[in-house]
N, C-alpha and C positions, 0 to 999 in steps of 0.2 A: 503462385503455386510455390510452396516450400519444397526444397529438395535436400538430400543428404549433404550436398555441398555447402548449404547454408550453415551447418553446424560443425564443419571441419574446424578443429582447433578451439572450439568454445565449449565451456561447461554449460549443461543444460538443466533445467528443472522440469518437473512434472507440472502442467498447467492446472492450477486450482480453479481458474475462472475461465468459463467457455467463451466470453465475449468481451475481453478487455479491448477497449477502443484501439484501433490501428491507426487512426488519423486524429490529428488535433481537433479539438472542440466537438468530439463525438461523446455526448453526454449520456450514454446508455447506462442502465442499472447493471452492476456486475451480476452475473449468474454463476453461483458456486457449483463447479463440477469438476471431477478429475478425468472425465472421459466424455467423449462425444460418440453417441451410438455404441457404447460399450468398449471403445478403443481409447486407451490412455493417450493423451496429447503431451507434447513437450513444448517448452517455450524458451526463448532467449531474447536478448536485446531489452528494449524498453518494457516489453510485457513481463519479462522475468523480474525486472526492477520494480515495476508497479506492484506485482503480487508480493515481493519481498517487503516493500514499504507498508502495504496494508497489513501484512502478517505482523510486522513489528509494531504497528500502531495498535493492533488488536491483541497483542501479547501483554499481559499484565507483568510489569517489572517484579521480579522475585517469585514468579510462578513456575519457572523452569529450574529444577533442582540443580543441575550442573552448569547452568548459565544464569545465575541470579541477577546479573545486571542487564540482560537482554529485555527489551521491551520498554514500556513507558506506563504512565498511570492514567491514560486516557480511558480505557475501558473500566478501570477501578473506579474513577470519577463517575462514569456512566452508571455502574452498578450501585453506587452509593447514593444516587439521586442528586448529584451535584448539577446536572444539566436542567436547570429551571428556566434559563433564558439563553438567548443567543451569546450574550457576554460570557456566560459560564462555559459554554462550549468552546468559544474562541480562547478564553484564558487556559483551559485544560489543553487545547491543541497547541498553544504556544509552548507550553512546558514540554509536551510530547515531542514537538518538532525539534527542540534543542536536544533532547535525549537521542532521538533517531538520527539526526545529523552527525552527532558525535559517534554513535555507534557505527554508522556506515563508513565514516572516515576512518575509524580504527580498523575496519575489515578490509580496506581497499588495498589492492596490489597494483603495481605499475603495469602489470600485464592485462589488467581488466579492460575489456572492450569499453570505449568511451560511452556507448549507449546503455551500459549497465552500471555506470558510476553516477550516483546521486549527488547533485551539487545544490539542490534547493528543493524545498517542500513547503507549499502554501496551502492555507485554507481559503478557498475562493467563495464558498457559500455554505450557509447553515440553514436548514429548513426544520423548524420544530413543529410537531404535531402531537396530539395527545397519545398516539400510539407508537411514537418513535421519533428519531432524528435522522435526517439524511444530510451527509456532508459532501462537499465537492472538494476534492484535494487535487492540487496541480503539482506534478513533479517535473523537475528540470534535470537533464542529464548533462554530463561533461561534453557530450557531442552537440549540445545545444538544443536538442529536441525537448518539447514539453508535451505532456498528456494530462488530461483532466480525468479523474476517477470519481464516480459517485458511489458513495457507500452508504446504504441504508442500515440503520441500527435499530432493530425492533425493541425499544426500551420504553417503559411507561414514564411519561413525563408528570 
């Protein structure tokens, strides 16, 4: 059970995903939701980091007027039809990984909690189907914890 004391001295975000895995190797699909039963939820720690990573992965570089360097070209590649094979997805993710790690390192403060500091980002699995792609991404924090996130992308292959 989370209490107010869990958030003292921490910056919080609104939770965009209602079921980010709380334990390692929990490979549930993410459900996009800003509230549970109509009540906005907040998140911190590795869940906050996980949603920041996914948002950065899904933000096309150059699409934000006042932050043109934020994001990567992963979703642009998906939209252009580049994802014809697993190798195409892996190559696009490798480029995105580099951009994302550089961006997170540039935003880091010494006061950031270690479970909110990204130190590694890996693509563990790619599942291609005719109606989309599902990727499994593993994040590692400076606290040493890892989480796997499954992100389905409904794009036509």
